C-alpha positions as a Markdown table, in Angstrom:
| # | Residue | x | y | z |
|---|---|---|---|---|
| 1 | Unk | -12.1 | -12.4 | -8.0 |
| 2 | Unk | -12.2 | -15.7 | -9.3 |
| 3 | Unk | -11.1 | -14.5 | -12.5 |
| 4 | Unk | -14.7 | -15.3 | -14.2 |
| 5 | Unk | -15.7 | -12.4 | -16.7 |
| 6 | Unk | -18.6 | -10.5 | -15.0 |
| 7 | Unk | -19.8 | -8.0 | -18.4 |
| 8 | Unk | -18.5 | -7.5 | -21.7 |
| 9 | Unk | -17.8 | -3.6 | -22.5 |
| 10 | Unk | -16.8 | -1.5 | -25.3 |
| 11 | Unk | -15.1 | 2.4 | -24.7 |
| 12 | Unk | -14.7 | 5.8 | -26.4 |
| 13 | Unk | -11.5 | 6.9 | -25.8 |
| 14 | Unk | -10.3 | 10.0 | -26.5 |
| 15 | Unk | -6.3 | 10.0 | -28.0 |
| 16 | Unk | -5.2 | 11.9 | -24.9 |
| 17 | Unk | -1.4 | 11.9 | -25.9 |
| 18 | Unk | -1.9 | 15.0 | -28.3 |
| 19 | Unk | -3.0 | 16.6 | -25.5 |
| 20 | Unk | -0.7 | 20.4 | -25.3 |
| 21 | Unk | 0.0 | 21.3 | -21.3 |
| 22 | Unk | -1.4 | 24.9 | -20.6 |
| 23 | Unk | -3.9 | 24.4 | -24.0 |
| 24 | Unk | -6.1 | 21.4 | -23.9 |
| 25 | Unk | -5.1 | 21.0 | -19.4 |
| 26 | Unk | -3.5 | 22.2 | -16.9 |
| 27 | Unk | -4.1 | 19.7 | -14.1 |
| 28 | Unk | -3.7 | 16.0 | -13.9 |
| 29 | Unk | -3.1 | 14.5 | -10.7 |
| 30 | Unk | -5.2 | 12.6 | -8.4 |
| 31 | Unk | -4.4 | 11.0 | -5.1 |
| 32 | Unk | -5.9 | 7.5 | -4.2 |
| 33 | Unk | -6.8 | 6.0 | -0.7 |
| 34 | Unk | -3.9 | 4.5 | 1.3 |
| 35 | Unk | -3.6 | 1.1 | 2.0 |
| 36 | Unk | -2.7 | 1.2 | 5.4 |
| 37 | Unk | -6.2 | 3.6 | 5.7 |
| 38 | Unk | -7.8 | 0.5 | 4.6 |
| 39 | Unk | -6.2 | -1.8 | 6.3 |
| 40 | Unk | -6.5 | 0.5 | 9.4 |
| 41 | Unk | -10.2 | 0.9 | 9.1 |
| 42 | Unk | -11.2 | -2.1 | 8.3 |
| 43 | Unk | -10.0 | -3.3 | 11.5 |
| 44 | Unk | -11.2 | -0.3 | 13.3 |
| 45 | Unk | -14.6 | -1.7 | 11.4 |
| 46 | Unk | -14.1 | -4.7 | 13.2 |
| 47 | Unk | -13.6 | -3.8 | 16.7 |
| 48 | Unk | -16.4 | -1.5 | 17.0 |
| 49 | Unk | -19.2 | -3.9 | 15.2 |
| 50 | Unk | -19.4 | -1.5 | 12.1 |
| 51 | Unk | -20.3 | -2.6 | 8.2 |
| 52 | Unk | -18.7 | -2.2 | 5.5 |
| 53 | Unk | -20.3 | -2.2 | 2.1 |
| 54 | Unk | -18.9 | -1.1 | -1.4 |
| 55 | Unk | -20.1 | 1.6 | -4.1 |
| 56 | Unk | -18.8 | 1.8 | -7.8 |
| 57 | Unk | -19.6 | 4.5 | -10.4 |
| 58 | Unk | -20.2 | 3.5 | -13.1 |
| 59 | Unk | -17.9 | 5.5 | -15.7 |
| 60 | Unk | -16.8 | 8.1 | -13.0 |
| 61 | Unk | -14.4 | 10.1 | -15.3 |
| 62 | Unk | -17.6 | 10.5 | -17.9 |
| 63 | Unk | -19.1 | 12.9 | -15.3 |
| 64 | Unk | -17.4 | 15.9 | -14.8 |
| 65 | Unk | -17.8 | 18.4 | -16.9 |
| 66 | Unk | -14.8 | 19.8 | -18.7 |
| 67 | Unk | -13.2 | 23.9 | -17.7 |
| 68 | Unk | -10.9 | 23.9 | -21.0 |
| 69 | Unk | -11.5 | 23.9 | -24.7 |
| 70 | Unk | -10.9 | 20.3 | -26.0 |
| 71 | Unk | -12.2 | 18.4 | -29.6 |
| 72 | Unk | -12.3 | 15.0 | -30.9 |
| 73 | Unk | -11.8 | 13.8 | -34.0 |
| 74 | Unk | -14.8 | 12.5 | -35.3 |
| 75 | Unk | -14.7 | 8.6 | -34.1 |
| 76 | Unk | -13.9 | 5.8 | -37.1 |
| 77 | Unk | -17.8 | 4.8 | -38.4 |
| 78 | Unk | -19.2 | 7.4 | -37.3 |
| 79 | Unk | -20.2 | 8.9 | -41.0 |
| 80 | Unk | -22.9 | 5.5 | -40.7 |
| 81 | Unk | -24.6 | 7.4 | -38.1 |
| 82 | Unk | -24.4 | 11.1 | -38.8 |
| 83 | Unk | -23.9 | 11.1 | -43.1 |
| 84 | Unk | -23.5 | 14.3 | -43.2 |
| 85 | Unk | -20.6 | 15.3 | -40.6 |
| 86 | Unk | -17.4 | 13.6 | -41.7 |
| 87 | Unk | -13.7 | 13.3 | -40.3 |
| 88 | Unk | -12.6 | 15.9 | -42.9 |
| 89 | Unk | -15.6 | 18.7 | -42.2 |
| 90 | Unk | -16.0 | 18.0 | -38.6 |
| 91 | Unk | -14.9 | 18.0 | -35.1 |
| 92 | Unk | -16.3 | 17.3 | -31.6 |
| 93 | Unk | -16.1 | 19.6 | -28.8 |
| 94 | Unk | -16.6 | 18.0 | -25.6 |
| 95 | Unk | -18.6 | 19.5 | -22.5 |
| 96 | Unk | -18.1 | 16.4 | -20.1 |
| 97 | Unk | -14.9 | 14.4 | -19.7 |
| 98 | Unk | -13.6 | 11.6 | -21.7 |
| 99 | Unk | -11.5 | 8.3 | -20.8 |
| 100 | Unk | -8.0 | 9.3 | -22.1 |
| 101 | Unk | -8.0 | 13.1 | -21.1 |
| 102 | Unk | -5.0 | 13.7 | -19.1 |
| 103 | Unk | -6.9 | 16.0 | -17.2 |
| 104 | Unk | -10.4 | 13.4 | -16.7 |
| 105 | Unk | -8.6 | 11.6 | -13.3 |
| 106 | Unk | -7.9 | 15.1 | -11.8 |
| 107 | Unk | -12.0 | 16.2 | -12.8 |
| 108 | Unk | -13.0 | 13.3 | -11.4 |
| 109 | Unk | -12.0 | 13.9 | -8.4 |
| 110 | Unk | -12.7 | 17.5 | -7.9 |
| 111 | Unk | -16.0 | 16.7 | -8.5 |
| 112 | Unk | -16.7 | 13.4 | -6.1 |
| 113 | Unk | -14.0 | 15.9 | -2.9 |
| 114 | Unk | -16.5 | 19.3 | -3.8 |
| 115 | Unk | -20.1 | 16.6 | -3.6 |
| 116 | Unk | -18.6 | 14.8 | -0.4 |
| 117 | Unk | -18.2 | 18.7 | 1.5 |
| 118 | Unk | -21.9 | 19.6 | 0.1 |
| 119 | Unk | -23.4 | 16.4 | 1.3 |
| 120 | Unk | -21.4 | 17.5 | 4.9 |
| 121 | Unk | -19.2 | 14.7 | 5.2 |
| 122 | Unk | -15.4 | 17.1 | 6.4 |
| 123 | Unk | -11.6 | 15.2 | 4.4 |
| 124 | Unk | -9.4 | 13.9 | 7.0 |
| 125 | Unk | -5.7 | 15.3 | 7.5 |
| 126 | Unk | -4.5 | 12.5 | 7.1 |
| 127 | Unk | -5.1 | 10.9 | 4.0 |
| 128 | Unk | -7.3 | 13.4 | 1.5 |
| 129 | Unk | -8.9 | 10.6 | 0.6 |
| 130 | Unk | -11.0 | 9.4 | 4.0 |
| 131 | Unk | -13.7 | 11.4 | 4.2 |
| 132 | Unk | -16.2 | 11.7 | 7.4 |
| 133 | Unk | -19.4 | 12.6 | 8.7 |
| 134 | Unk | -20.8 | 11.6 | 12.5 |
| 135 | Unk | -19.8 | 7.7 | 12.4 |
| 136 | Unk | -19.1 | 6.8 | 9.2 |
| 137 | Unk | -16.2 | 6.8 | 7.1 |
| 138 | Unk | -16.2 | 7.2 | 3.2 |
| 139 | Unk | -12.7 | 6.2 | 1.7 |
| 140 | Unk | -12.2 | 7.1 | -2.6 |
| 141 | Unk | -10.1 | 5.0 | -4.6 |
| 142 | Unk | -10.8 | 6.4 | -8.1 |
| 143 | Unk | -13.9 | 5.2 | -8.8 |
| 144 | Unk | -14.2 | 2.8 | -5.9 |
| 145 | Unk | -16.0 | 3.3 | -2.5 |
| 146 | Unk | -16.0 | 2.0 | 0.4 |
| 147 | Unk | -18.4 | 3.6 | 3.5 |
| 148 | Unk | -18.4 | 2.3 | 6.7 |
| 149 | Unk | -20.7 | 2.8 | 9.6 |
| 150 | Unk | -24.2 | 2.1 | 10.6 |
| 151 | Unk | -26.7 | 0.7 | 8.1 |
| 152 | Unk | -29.0 | 3.5 | 8.2 |
| 153 | Unk | -25.9 | 5.5 | 7.5 |
| 154 | Unk | -24.3 | 3.4 | 4.8 |
| 155 | Unk | -27.9 | 3.2 | 3.0 |
| 156 | Unk | -28.2 | 7.3 | 3.2 |
| 157 | Unk | -24.6 | 7.1 | 1.6 |
| 158 | Unk | -25.7 | 4.8 | -1.0 |
| 159 | Unk | -29.2 | 7.2 | -1.7 |
| 160 | Unk | -27.1 | 10.5 | -1.8 |
| 161 | Unk | -24.3 | 8.8 | -4.4 |
| 162 | Unk | -27.0 | 6.9 | -7.0 |
| 163 | Unk | -29.0 | 10.8 | -6.1 |
| 164 | Unk | -25.8 | 12.3 | -8.4 |
| 165 | Unk | -24.2 | 9.4 | -10.2 |
| 166 | Unk | -24.9 | 6.3 | -11.8 |
| 167 | Unk | -23.9 | 3.6 | -9.3 |
| 168 | Unk | -23.4 | 0.0 | -8.6 |
| 169 | Unk | -24.3 | -1.7 | -5.0 |
| 170 | Unk | -21.7 | -4.4 | -4.0 |
| 171 | Unk | -22.9 | -4.9 | -1.0 |
| 172 | Unk | -21.0 | -5.9 | 2.1 |
| 173 | Unk | -17.4 | -6.0 | 1.1 |
| 174 | Unk | -15.4 | -8.3 | -0.3 |
| 175 | Unk | -12.9 | -7.3 | -2.3 |
| 176 | Unk | -11.2 | -4.0 | -3.4 |
| 177 | Unk | -8.5 | -2.7 | -5.4 |
| 178 | Unk | -7.5 | -6.2 | -5.5 |
| 179 | Unk | -7.3 | -7.0 | -1.8 |
| 180 | Unk | -10.3 | -10.0 | -1.0 |
| 181 | Unk | -11.1 | -9.0 | 2.9 |
| 182 | Unk | -12.8 | -12.0 | 4.7 |
| 183 | Unk | -14.9 | -10.9 | 8.4 |
| 184 | Unk | -16.0 | -13.5 | 10.4 |
| 185 | Unk | -17.1 | -11.4 | 13.8 |
| 186 | Unk | -14.0 | -9.6 | 14.6 |
| 187 | Unk | -11.5 | -11.8 | 13.1 |
| 188 | Unk | -10.1 | -9.6 | 10.2 |
| 189 | Unk | -9.0 | -11.4 | 6.9 |
| 190 | Unk | -7.4 | -9.3 | 3.5 |
| 191 | Unk | -5.5 | -11.6 | 1.5 |
| 192 | Unk | -4.7 | -11.7 | -2.4 |
| 193 | Unk | -4.7 | -15.8 | -2.9 |
| 194 | Unk | -5.9 | -15.1 | -6.3 |
| 195 | Unk | -3.6 | -12.7 | -7.2 |
| 196 | Unk | -0.8 | -15.1 | -6.6 |
| 197 | Unk | -3.4 | -17.9 | -8.6 |
| 198 | Unk | -2.6 | -15.6 | -11.8 |
| 199 | Unk | 0.7 | -15.0 | -10.8 |
| 200 | Unk | 2.1 | -18.2 | -10.6 |
| 201 | Unk | 0.6 | -19.2 | -13.9 |
| 202 | Unk | 1.4 | -15.9 | -16.0 |
| 203 | Unk | 5.2 | -17.0 | -14.6 |
| 204 | Unk | 4.6 | -20.8 | -15.7 |
| 205 | Unk | 4.9 | -21.4 | -11.8 |
| 206 | Unk | 1.3 | -22.7 | -11.9 |
| 207 | Unk | 2.6 | -26.7 | -10.7 |
| 208 | Unk | 5.7 | -26.1 | -9.4 |
| 209 | Unk | 7.8 | -27.4 | -6.1 |
| 210 | Unk | 7.0 | -25.0 | -2.8 |
| 211 | Unk | 9.7 | -23.9 | -1.1 |
| 212 | Unk | 9.3 | -23.0 | 2.8 |
| 213 | Unk | 11.7 | -19.8 | 2.8 |
| 214 | Unk | 11.5 | -17.4 | 0.2 |
| 215 | Unk | 15.4 | -17.4 | 0.2 |
| 216 | Unk | 17.7 | -19.4 | 1.9 |
| 217 | Unk | 18.9 | -18.3 | 4.3 |
| 218 | Unk | 21.5 | -15.6 | 5.2 |
| 219 | Unk | 21.3 | -15.3 | 1.3 |
| 220 | Unk | 22.1 | -11.9 | 0.4 |
| 221 | Unk | 22.4 | -10.2 | -3.7 |
| 222 | Unk | 25.3 | -9.2 | -4.5 |
| 223 | Unk | 25.9 | -8.4 | -8.4 |
| 224 | Unk | 25.6 | -10.6 | -11.1 |
| 225 | Unk | 29.1 | -10.6 | -12.8 |
| 226 | Unk | 27.3 | -11.3 | -16.1 |
| 227 | Unk | 24.3 | -9.3 | -16.3 |
| 228 | Unk | 22.0 | -9.7 | -18.9 |
| 229 | Unk | 22.2 | -8.1 | -22.1 |
| 230 | Unk | 18.8 | -10.8 | -23.6 |
| 231 | Unk | 16.2 | -7.6 | -23.5 |
| 232 | Unk | 13.2 | -9.8 | -23.0 |
| 233 | Unk | 15.3 | -12.1 | -19.6 |
| 234 | Unk | 15.7 | -8.2 | -18.6 |
| 235 | Unk | 12.0 | -7.7 | -19.1 |
| 236 | Unk | 11.2 | -10.7 | -17.7 |
| 237 | Unk | 12.7 | -10.5 | -14.3 |
| 238 | Unk | 11.4 | -6.4 | -14.1 |
| 239 | Unk | 7.6 | -8.1 | -14.6 |
| 240 | Unk | 8.2 | -11.0 | -11.6 |
| 241 | Unk | 9.6 | -7.9 | -9.7 |
| 242 | Unk | 7.3 | -5.6 | -10.1 |
| 243 | Unk | 4.5 | -7.5 | -9.9 |
| 244 | Unk | 5.8 | -8.8 | -6.2 |
| 245 | Unk | 6.5 | -5.7 | -4.9 |
| 246 | Unk | 2.4 | -5.2 | -5.0 |
| 247 | Unk | 1.8 | -8.2 | -3.4 |
| 248 | Unk | 5.4 | -7.6 | -0.4 |
| 249 | Unk | 3.4 | -3.9 | 0.1 |
| 250 | Unk | -0.2 | -5.1 | 0.3 |
| 251 | Unk | -0.2 | -7.5 | 2.6 |
| 252 | Unk | 2.9 | -9.5 | 2.5 |
| 253 | Unk | 5.3 | -7.7 | 4.3 |
| 254 | Unk | 7.0 | -11.8 | 4.8 |
| 255 | Unk | 8.2 | -11.3 | 2.0 |
| 256 | Unk | 9.4 | -7.8 | 1.5 |
| 257 | Unk | 13.4 | -8.5 | 2.8 |
| 258 | Unk | 13.6 | -10.5 | -0.4 |
| 259 | Unk | 11.2 | -8.0 | -2.6 |
| 260 | Unk | 14.2 | -5.4 | -1.5 |
| 261 | Unk | 16.6 | -7.4 | -2.5 |
| 262 | Unk | 15.4 | -7.5 | -6.0 |
| 263 | Unk | 14.4 | -4.6 | -7.0 |
| 264 | Unk | 17.5 | -3.6 | -6.5 |
| 265 | Unk | 19.0 | -4.9 | -9.3 |
| 266 | Unk | 16.2 | -3.8 | -11.7 |
| 267 | Unk | 18.5 | -2.3 | -13.9 |
| 268 | Unk | 21.6 | -4.8 | -14.6 |
| 269 | Unk | 19.7 | -8.4 | -13.7 |
| 270 | Unk | 22.0 | -11.2 | -14.5 |
| 271 | Unk | 20.8 | -14.9 | -14.1 |
| 272 | Unk | 21.4 | -15.3 | -9.8 |
| 273 | Unk | 18.5 | -12.2 | -9.9 |
| 274 | Unk | 16.2 | -14.1 | -11.4 |
| 275 | Unk | 17.0 | -17.6 | -9.9 |
| 276 | Unk | 16.2 | -15.6 | -6.6 |
| 277 | Unk | 12.7 | -14.3 | -8.0 |
| 278 | Unk | 11.6 | -17.3 | -9.0 |
| 279 | Unk | 12.4 | -18.6 | -5.8 |
| 280 | Unk | 10.1 | -16.3 | -4.0 |
| 281 | Unk | 7.1 | -17.3 | -6.2 |
| 282 | Unk | 7.6 | -20.6 | -5.0 |
| 283 | Unk | 7.5 | -19.8 | -2.0 |
| 284 | Unk | 3.9 | -18.1 | -2.6 |
| 285 | Unk | 3.2 | -21.1 | -4.3 |
| 286 | Unk | 3.3 | -22.8 | -0.4 |
| 287 | Unk | 1.7 | -19.8 | 0.8 |
| 288 | Unk | -1.2 | -18.4 | -1.6 |
| 289 | Unk | -3.9 | -18.6 | 1.2 |
| 290 | Unk | -1.4 | -16.7 | 3.4 |
| 291 | Unk | -2.9 | -12.7 | 4.1 |
| 292 | Unk | -2.9 | -10.1 | 7.6 |
| 293 | Unk | -5.6 | -11.4 | 9.6 |
| 294 | Unk | -6.6 | -9.4 | 12.3 |
| 295 | Unk | -7.9 | -10.5 | 16.1 |
| 296 | Unk | -10.1 | -7.9 | 16.7 |
| 297 | Unk | -11.2 | -9.9 | 20.4 |
| 298 | Unk | -6.7 | -9.1 | 21.0 |
| 299 | Unk | -6.3 | -8.3 | 24.4 |
| 300 | Unk | -4.6 | -4.7 | 23.3 |
| 301 | Unk | -6.1 | -2.8 | 20.5 |
| 302 | Unk | -2.8 | 0.0 | 21.3 |
| 303 | Unk | -0.5 | 0.6 | 17.8 |
| 304 | Unk | 2.5 | -1.4 | 19.0 |
| 305 | Unk | 5.5 | -0.5 | 16.8 |
| 306 | Unk | 8.7 | -1.9 | 16.2 |
| 307 | Unk | 11.7 | -1.1 | 14.7 |
| 308 | Unk | 15.5 | -2.8 | 13.7 |
| 309 | Unk | 18.2 | -2.6 | 11.2 |
| 310 | Unk | 21.0 | -5.2 | 10.2 |
| 311 | Unk | 24.3 | -3.4 | 10.1 |
| 312 | Unk | 26.3 | -3.2 | 6.8 |
| 313 | Unk | 25.2 | -6.0 | 5.0 |
| 314 | Unk | 24.5 | -4.8 | 1.8 |
| 315 | Unk | 26.5 | -5.3 | -0.9 |
| 316 | Unk | 27.5 | -2.5 | -0.6 |
| 317 | Unk | 28.3 | -1.9 | 3.3 |
| 318 | Unk | 25.1 | 0.0 | 3.2 |
| 319 | Unk | 22.3 | -1.3 | 6.6 |
| 320 | Unk | 18.7 | -2.7 | 6.0 |
| 321 | Unk | 16.0 | -0.7 | 7.6 |
| 322 | Unk | 12.7 | -3.5 | 9.4 |
| 323 | Unk | 10.0 | -1.5 | 10.7 |
| 324 | Unk | 6.4 | -2.4 | 11.4 |
| 325 | Unk | 2.8 | -1.0 | 13.0 |
| 326 | Unk | 1.1 | -3.8 | 14.2 |
| 327 | Unk | -3.1 | -2.9 | 15.6 |
| 328 | Unk | -5.0 | -5.9 | 16.5 |
| 329 | Unk | -2.5 | -8.4 | 16.5 |
| 330 | Unk | -1.6 | -7.8 | 12.8 |
| 331 | Unk | 1.3 | -6.4 | 10.4 |
| 332 | Unk | -1.1 | -2.7 | 9.5 |
| 333 | Unk | 2.0 | -1.0 | 7.9 |
| 334 | Unk | 5.4 | -1.7 | 7.2 |
| 335 | Unk | 9.0 | -1.4 | 5.4 |
| 336 | Unk | 12.1 | -3.2 | 4.9 |
| 337 | Unk | 14.9 | -0.6 | 2.9 |
| 338 | Unk | 18.5 | -0.3 | 2.3 |
| 339 | Unk | 19.3 | 3.2 | 4.1 |
| 340 | Unk | 20.8 | 6.4 | 2.8 |
| 341 | Unk | 23.4 | 6.8 | 4.1 |
| 342 | Unk | 26.3 | 4.0 | 5.1 |
| 343 | Unk | 26.6 | 4.3 | 8.9 |
| 344 | Unk | 29.1 | 3.9 | 10.7 |
| 345 | Unk | 28.1 | 1.6 | 14.0 |
| 346 | Unk | 25.1 | -0.6 | 14.6 |
| 347 | Unk | 24.0 | 2.1 | 17.2 |
| 348 | Unk | 23.6 | 4.6 | 14.2 |
| 349 | Unk | 21.5 | 1.6 | 12.1 |
| 350 | Unk | 19.3 | 1.4 | 14.5 |
| 351 | Unk | 18.7 | 5.5 | 15.1 |
| 352 | Unk | 17.4 | 6.0 | 12.0 |
| 353 | Unk | 15.3 | 3.1 | 11.9 |
| 354 | Unk | 13.9 | 4.2 | 14.7 |
| 355 | Unk | 13.3 | 7.8 | 13.3 |
| 356 | Unk | 12.6 | 6.4 | 10.1 |
| 357 | Unk | 9.5 | 4.6 | 11.8 |
| 358 | Unk | 8.2 | 7.5 | 14.6 |
| 359 | Unk | 7.8 | 9.2 | 11.2 |
| 360 | Unk | 4.8 | 6.9 | 10.4 |
| 361 | Unk | 3.9 | 7.1 | 14.6 |
| 362 | Unk | 3.1 | 11.1 | 13.6 |
| 363 | Unk | 1.0 | 10.7 | 10.3 |
| 364 | Unk | -0.8 | 7.8 | 12.8 |
| 365 | Unk | -1.7 | 10.2 | 15.1 |
| 366 | Unk | -3.4 | 11.7 | 13.3 |
| 367 | Unk | -5.3 | 9.3 | 11.8 |
| 368 | Unk | -6.1 | 7.3 | 14.6 |
| 369 | Unk | -7.3 | 11.3 | 16.4 |
| 370 | Unk | -10.2 | 11.5 | 13.6 |
| 371 | Unk | -11.7 | 8.3 | 13.8 |
| 372 | Unk | -10.7 | 7.0 | 17.2 |
| 373 | Unk | -10.8 | 10.5 | 18.6 |
| 374 | Unk | -8.9 | 9.1 | 22.1 |
| 375 | Unk | -5.1 | 10.0 | 22.0 |
| 376 | Unk | -3.4 | 7.0 | 22.4 |
| 377 | Unk | 0.4 | 7.3 | 23.2 |
| 378 | Unk | 2.9 | 4.1 | 20.4 |
| 379 | Unk | 4.5 | 2.7 | 22.1 |
| 380 | Unk | 8.0 | 1.1 | 20.0 |
| 381 | Unk | 10.1 | -1.4 | 20.9 |
| 382 | Unk | 14.0 | -1.4 | 20.0 |
| 383 | Unk | 16.2 | -4.3 | 20.4 |
| 384 | Unk | 19.8 | -1.9 | 20.7 |
| 385 | Unk | 20.2 | 0.1 | 24.1 |
| 386 | Unk | 23.0 | 2.4 | 22.8 |
| 387 | Unk | 20.1 | 3.3 | 20.3 |
| 388 | Unk | 17.7 | 4.2 | 23.2 |
| 389 | Unk | 20.4 | 5.6 | 25.5 |
| 390 | Unk | 21.0 | 8.0 | 22.9 |
| 391 | Unk | 17.1 | 8.9 | 22.4 |
| 392 | Unk | 16.3 | 9.3 | 26.2 |
| 393 | Unk | 19.2 | 10.2 | 27.5 |
| 394 | Unk | 22.0 | 12.1 | 24.5 |
| 395 | Unk | 25.8 | 11.5 | 25.2 |
| 396 | Unk | 28.7 | 10.0 | 23.3 |
| 397 | Unk | 29.3 | 13.2 | 21.8 |
| 398 | Unk | 32.0 | 11.9 | 19.8 |
| 399 | Unk | 30.4 | 9.3 | 18.5 |
| 400 | Unk | 26.7 | 10.9 | 17.1 |
| 401 | Unk | 28.1 | 14.2 | 15.9 |
| 402 | Unk | 28.6 | 13.4 | 12.9 |
| 403 | Unk | 24.3 | 11.6 | 12.2 |
| 404 | Unk | 22.0 | 13.8 | 10.7 |
| 405 | Unk | 20.2 | 16.3 | 12.4 |
| 406 | Unk | 16.9 | 14.2 | 10.7 |
| 407 | Unk | 17.6 | 11.5 | 13.1 |
| 408 | Unk | 16.9 | 12.7 | 15.4 |
| 409 | Unk | 13.1 | 13.5 | 15.1 |
| 410 | Unk | 12.4 | 10.8 | 17.0 |
| 411 | Unk | 14.5 | 12.6 | 20.1 |
| 412 | Unk | 13.1 | 16.0 | 20.1 |
| 413 | Unk | 9.4 | 15.8 | 17.7 |
| 414 | Unk | 8.5 | 12.4 | 19.2 |
| 415 | Unk | 10.3 | 11.6 | 22.6 |
| 416 | Unk | 10.6 | 13.9 | 24.6 |
| 417 | Unk | 7.0 | 16.0 | 23.6 |
| 418 | Unk | 5.5 | 12.7 | 25.3 |
| 419 | Unk | 4.0 | 11.5 | 21.4 |
| 420 | Unk | 5.7 | 8.4 | 21.3 |
| 421 | Unk | 7.3 | 5.5 | 24.1 |
| 422 | Unk | 10.1 | 3.7 | 23.3 |
| 423 | Unk | 11.1 | 0.5 | 24.7 |
| 424 | Unk | 13.9 | -1.5 | 24.9 |
| 425 | Unk | 12.9 | -5.6 | 23.5 |
| 426 | Unk | 14.6 | -8.6 | 23.4 |
| 427 | Unk | 16.3 | -9.7 | 20.3 |
| 428 | Unk | 14.6 | -12.3 | 19.9 |
| 429 | Unk | 11.1 | -11.4 | 20.9 |
| 430 | Unk | 12.3 | -7.7 | 18.2 |
| 431 | Unk | 9.2 | -8.7 | 15.1 |
| 432 | Unk | 11.0 | -6.5 | 12.7 |
| 433 | Unk | 13.9 | -9.0 | 12.6 |
| 434 | Unk | 12.3 | -10.4 | 10.1 |
| 435 | Unk | 12.3 | -7.6 | 7.6 |
| 436 | Unk | 15.8 | -7.3 | 7.8 |
| 437 | Unk | 17.4 | -9.9 | 6.5 |
| 438 | Unk | 16.3 | -13.7 | 6.1 |
| 439 | Unk | 16.3 | -15.8 | 8.9 |
| 440 | Unk | 16.7 | -19.8 | 9.5 |
| 441 | Unk | 13.1 | -22.1 | 9.1 |
| 442 | Unk | 11.8 | -22.0 | 12.4 |
| 443 | Unk | 12.5 | -18.0 | 12.8 |
| 444 | Unk | 11.7 | -16.8 | 10.2 |
| 445 | Unk | 7.8 | -19.1 | 10.6 |
| 446 | Unk | 7.5 | -17.8 | 14.0 |
| 447 | Unk | 7.9 | -14.3 | 13.5 |
| 448 | Unk | 5.8 | -14.8 | 10.0 |
| 449 | Unk | 2.7 | -15.8 | 12.5 |
| 450 | Unk | 3.1 | -13.1 | 14.7 |
| 451 | Unk | 2.9 | -10.1 | 12.5 |
| 452 | Unk | 0.1 | -11.3 | 11.5 |
| 453 | Unk | 0.4 | -13.3 | 8.6 |
| 454 | Unk | -1.7 | -17.2 | 8.8 |
| 455 | Unk | -3.2 | -18.7 | 6.8 |
| 456 | Unk | -6.6 | -17.2 | 5.9 |
| 457 | Unk | -8.4 | -20.7 | 5.2 |
| 458 | Unk | -6.5 | -22.3 | 8.5 |
């Protein structure tokens, strides 16, 4: 993770782009563990005093046996080893998978899934890449594995993996799929400071002047009157925004709203949009060592949820939804997005936001039952009283009859059935407000701390 070269390697890659569907392959999809699951399980490990080890399977895609009959050309220069076998006279039939095959990820996932089932692991219903055996949890991201449990149990799982595949034991986890992970007793820190450093170097801002805010307070991006025609500038904007999306979705909810703004102009950016994307980079330059910090000594280890909406503030008249789920004093899941439909009132936009987060909480309900066991009813905080009135006691039919049925999910399937508690919160304490607009510096800084984004070196 510090950028140094660990090793040099060469790899034989087949020309998978020449494969024909239905002849050379059928299934290709292989899921990976959700980042939300990773963060929640890491926090659970800190709460319960469990250890977390990282195990990597070497050349994973070379292990599975192929079901299809696949041939490849003799590799270039192979004749120097086998002089009688040339590209004009021979082909190679693959018995096992090879890098470059379209079905390689699927075949690898299938093999791991079958093996884990054979040694007693049960696949989670909440996340198909979380496997549970007693008090041991295994998170699967292609060939990277996190094993969470007590030390004897972890060593047993490692031994079972080594008996099946060649593996690298990376010991207690310090980085996993781009996340840097630090743990001090019951304080868990997840950040991407190395990624941010490389990002700034890549786009020539390593020595730039930093900013206190991603955007100026109150700024909302609109169409640029003179969009770029230079493909190089368009590509530059798309690269910056793509990198920022990855960062915002993993460890930096404080830039989520800004990145949502930038992402709306991926196909037709202009100078104002490129300048705004660099302003976010300059903000990151001043907060490189910030990340999500979970305090597992926190008095509340329950799930707390916050939903908010910014009515009609998008340039096309639509509203922004912002919601986040907190655990151990930090955000474990969040979203900042433009609503699909045009809300006709503040109440309607808030109802849409509450319904969207209720779907995430329904998913957390399954994950919580599998990992923690005891039933836990989360609390959703909303700062709009009419929305609470509609959810708890339906009325004002003339003002709500046009709203799509899907947005009453929070009312009918969650609150009425006792799966979710919903309470009013004062607007100044609404943490999701940071996900719906660019706030003034003092309020932005306070909410940034309260959603768990802090300096990991502090």
